[in-house]
C-alpha positions in Angstrom: 15.6 -12.6 7.1 17.2 -14.1 10.2 15.7 -17.4 11.5 13.3 -17.1 14.3 14.9 -18.1 17.6 13.5 -19.8 20.6 13.8 -16.5 22.4 11.5 -14.9 19.8 9.0 -17.7 20.4 9.1 -17.2 24.2 8.5 -13.5 24.0 5.7 -14.0 21.5 3.9 -16.6 23.7 4.2 -14.5 26.8 3.0 -11.4 24.9 0.0 -13.3 23.7 -0.7 -14.6 27.2 -0.4 -11.0 28.6 -2.7 -9.6 26.0 -5.3 -12.4 26.7 -5.0 -11.8 30.5 -5.5 -8.1 30.0 -9.0 -8.9 28.8 -9.9 -9.8 32.4 -9.4 -6.3 33.9 -10.8 -4.8 30.7 -14.0 -6.8 30.9 -14.3 -6.4 34.7 -13.6 -2.6 34.3 -16.3 -2.3 31.8 -18.7 -4.2 34.1 -17.7 -1.9 37.0 -18.7 1.2 34.8 -21.9 -0.5 33.6 -23.0 -1.3 37.2 -21.7 2.0 38.6 -19.4 0.2 41.0 -16.4 2.4 40.6 -16.7 3.7 44.2 -17.5 0.4 45.9 -14.5 1.1 48.0 -13.6 4.7 49.0 -9.9 3.8 49.5 -7.0 2.8 47.2 -4.6 0.9 47.0 -6.4 -0.8 50.0 -9.9 -2.1 49.9 -11.9 -1.2 53.1 -8.6 -0.7 54.7 -7.2 -4.2 53.8 -4.4 -5.0 51.5 -5.1 -6.0 47.9 -4.4 -9.8 48.6 -5.6 -9.7 52.2 -9.2 -8.6 51.4 -11.6 -11.5 51.5 -12.7 -11.2 47.9 -14.5 -14.6 47.6 -16.6 -13.7 50.6 -17.7 -10.3 49.2 -20.7 -9.7 46.9 -22.2 -7.2 44.6 -20.3 -4.0 43.6 -17.4 -4.9 46.0 -17.0 -8.3 44.4 -16.8 -6.8 40.9 -14.6 -3.8 41.8 -12.1 -5.8 43.8 -12.0 -8.5 41.1 -11.1 -5.7 38.7 -8.2 -4.6 40.9 -6.9 -8.1 41.3 -7.1 -8.7 37.5 -5.1 -5.4 37.0 -2.5 -6.7 39.4 -2.2 -9.9 37.5 -1.6 -8.0 34.2 1.1 -6.1 36.0 2.9 -9.3 37.0 2.6 -10.7 33.5 4.0 -7.6 32.0 6.9 -7.5 34.4 7.6 -11.2 33.4 7.4 -10.2 29.7 10.0 -7.5 30.3 12.3 -9.9 32.2 12.1 -12.5 29.4 12.7 -9.9 26.7 15.7 -8.2 28.4 17.4 -11.2 30.1 16.9 -13.2 26.9 18.5 -10.4 24.8 15.7 -9.9 22.4 16.0 -7.2 19.7 16.3 -3.6 20.9 12.9 -2.7 19.4 11.1 -5.5 21.3 12.9 -4.7 24.6 12.0 -1.0 24.4 8.4 -1.8 23.3 7.8 -4.1 26.3 9.2 -1.4 28.6 6.7 1.1 27.2 4.0 -1.4 27.7 5.0 -1.9 31.3 5.0 1.9 31.8 1.5 2.0 30.3 0.3 -0.7 32.7 1.7 1.2 35.6 0.1 4.5 34.5 -3.2 2.7 34.0 -3.1 1.4 37.5 -2.4 4.8 38.9 -5.2 6.3 36.9 -7.5 3.7 38.4 -6.4 4.7 41.9 -6.7 8.4 41.1 -10.2 7.8 40.0 -11.1 6.4 43.4 -9.2 9.0 45.4 -10.6 11.9 43.6 -14.0 10.4 42.8 -14.2 12.1 39.4 -15.9 10.7 36.3 -13.5 12.5 34.1 -10.7 10.5 35.5 -12.6 7.3 35.0 -13.0 8.4 31.3 -9.3 8.9 31.0 -8.8 5.5 32.7 -11.0 3.8 30.1 -9.4 5.5 27.1 -5.8 4.9 28.2 -6.7 1.3 29.0 -7.6 1.0 25.3 -4.2 2.3 24.2 -2.5 -0.2 26.6 -4.4 -3.1 25.1 -3.6 -2.0 21.6 0.1 -1.8 22.5 0.0 -5.3 23.9 -1.7 -6.5 20.7 1.0 -4.9 18.6 3.8 -6.4 20.6 2.1 -9.8 20.1 2.0 -9.2 16.4 5.6 -7.8 16.1 7.0 -10.9 17.8 5.1 -13.4 15.7 6.8 -15.6 13.1 4.9 -13.9 10.3 5.9 -10.3 11.1 9.1 -10.1 9.1 8.3 -12.7 6.4 8.8 -11.2 3.0 5.9 -10.9 0.5 6.1 -11.1 -3.3 3.5 -8.3 -3.6 3.1 -5.0 -1.8 0.5 -2.4 -1.3 0.7 0.1 -4.1 -2.7 1.8 -3.8 -2.8 5.4 -2.6 -6.3 4.9 -1.5 -5.4 2.0 0.8 -2.4 3.9 2.0 -4.5 7.0 2.9 -7.1 4.7 4.5 -4.4 3.1 6.6 -3.7 6.5 8.1 -7.3 7.6 8.5 -9.0 4.5 9.8 -7.2 4.0 13.2 -8.0 7.7 13.9 -11.6 7.3 13.0 -12.0 4.2 15.2 -10.1 5.7 18.2 -12.2 8.8 18.0 -15.4 6.7 18.0 -14.1 4.8 21.0 -13.5 8.1 22.8 -17.1 9.2 22.0 -18.3 5.9 23.5 -16.3 6.7 26.6 -17.8 10.1 26.9 -21.3 8.6 26.8 -20.5 6.0 29.4 -18.7 8.2 31.8 -19.9 11.7 31.2 -23.4 11.1 29.7 -23.1 13.1 26.5 -22.3 12.9 22.7 -24.8 10.1 21.9 -25.4 11.6 18.4 -21.7 11.9 17.7 -21.2 8.4 18.7 -23.9 7.2 16.4 -22.5 9.2 13.5 -19.1 7.8 14.4 -20.5 4.2 14.3 -21.7 4.8 10.7 -18.2 6.1 9.7 -16.5 3.1 11.3 -18.8 0.7 9.5 -18.3 2.5 6.2 -14.6 2.7 6.5 -14.4 -0.8 7.7 -16.2 -2.0 4.5 -13.7 0.0 2.5 -10.8 -1.7 4.4 -12.2 -5.2 3.8 -13.1 -4.7 0.1 -9.9 -2.9 -0.9 -7.7 -5.4 1.0 -9.3 -8.5 -0.6 -8.8 -6.9 -4.1 -5.1 -7.2 -3.5 -2.8 -10.3 -3.7 -1.4 -9.6 -0.2 -2.2 -12.4 2.3 -1.0 -10.5 5.4 -3.2 -7.5 4.6 -6.1 -9.7 3.8 -5.9 -11.6 7.0 -5.8 -8.5 9.1 -8.6 -6.9 7.2 -10.7 -10.1 7.8 -10.2 -9.5 11.5 -11.2 -5.9 11.1 -14.4 -7.0 9.4 -15.2 -9.5 12.1 -14.6 -7.1 14.9 -16.6 -4.3 13.3 -19.5 -6.7 12.5 -19.5 -8.0 16.1 -19.4 -4.5 17.4 -22.3 -3.3 15.2 -24.5 -6.2 16.5 -23.5 -5.4 20.1 -24.3 -1.8 19.5 -27.8 -2.7 18.3 -28.2 -4.9 21.4 -27.2 -2.0 23.6 -29.8 0.2 21.9 -32.6 -2.3 22.2 -31.8 -3.3 25.8 -31.6 0.4 26.8 -34.5 2.0 24.8 -36.5 -1.1 23.8 -38.0 -1.8 20.3 -41.8 -1.3 20.2 -42.5 -2.9 16.8 -41.1 -6.2 18.1 -42.8 -5.7 21.5 -39.4 -5.4 23.3 -39.4 -3.4 26.4 -36.2 -2.1 28.0 -35.5 -3.2 31.6 -32.9 -1.0 33.1 -30.0 -2.8 34.7 -31.2 -6.2 33.4 -28.6 -8.9 33.1 -28.9 -8.7 29.2 -28.4 -4.9 29.3 -25.3 -5.2 31.6 -23.8 -7.9 29.5 -24.4 -6.1 26.2 -23.0 -2.8 27.3 -19.9 -4.3 28.9 -19.1 -6.5 25.9 -19.7 -3.4 23.6 -16.8 -1.7 25.4 -14.5 -4.7 25.3 -15.1 -5.4 21.6 -14.6 -1.7 20.9 -11.0 -2.1 22.1 -10.6 -5.0 19.8 -11.9 -2.9 16.8 -9.2 -0.3 17.6 -6.5 -3.0 17.9 -7.5 -4.7 14.7 -7.6 -1.4 12.8 -4.1 -0.4 14.1 -2.7 -3.8 13.2 -4.1 -3.7 9.7 -2.8 -0.1 9.2 0.7 -0.9 10.4 0.8 -3.9 8.1 -0.1 -1.7 5.1 2.3 1.1 6.0 5.1 -1.4 6.8 4.6 -2.9 3.3 4.7 0.5 1.7 8.0 1.2 3.5 9.4 -2.1 2.4 8.4 -1.4 -1.2 10.2 1.9 -1.2 13.3 0.3 0.2 13.2 -2.4 -2.4 12.8 0.2 -5.2 15.7 2.2 -3.8 18.1 -0.9 -3.7 16.7 -2.5 -6.9 
């Protein structure tokens, strides 16, 4: 394997920074949905007729403060992604990395346009698409960060040789993404609650299979990514319970739901954000397993 260059390190650091920055519009976007602030401004790309940077954001309050903050955070992610592309292309990174960051930039642009379309059309179905596509953009940023890390191409003495784990690697990301879509339908369209609850049970069950089967193998990279899956799923389950209690209450413990309380808003918003992290960790684990399987086949063919 070729030595990791300073260019690889620069691209990786910037990819990680961009992924972290993307959590700002994701979190604020989730808060916008929870508060019902998506139409705080009837116009886009202006805000009350003023330019994005000209609008007095810090003097605003309520829904307008949250919505315009979401717009500014999206703009910041756009700038970071443009910088990532410039560093990757001008620094002559590998062709795979260069084309990957271009796809990410295209995704960020489409996501911004979907956000604008949601305002111009004032349609919840567009808001739903904006949410789901935002998850895909975040996952792509997560994967670019992983693919440019120093551990990505390090060779392993062992490889995944379990058909069960290989099949799980194909199935689990689909199950998790489907569950995220169900959650988006609930938040934006107000239906599919029972499907979402059933999906949560499947995500938890499959997640347990991911963690247990991975830790039975002597494969450090698969283990570490499975650990992230387990942590993300466990956190998401706790947040899901928190959302349920703050929305419907829990009589045996004397807990009464207070609609639009701060606790409810925070729980619902974080539940969406961590849902994206669950999808990203599931995809990262699956790619690691499938990448190992491909490497094993290549080693057998050449050995």
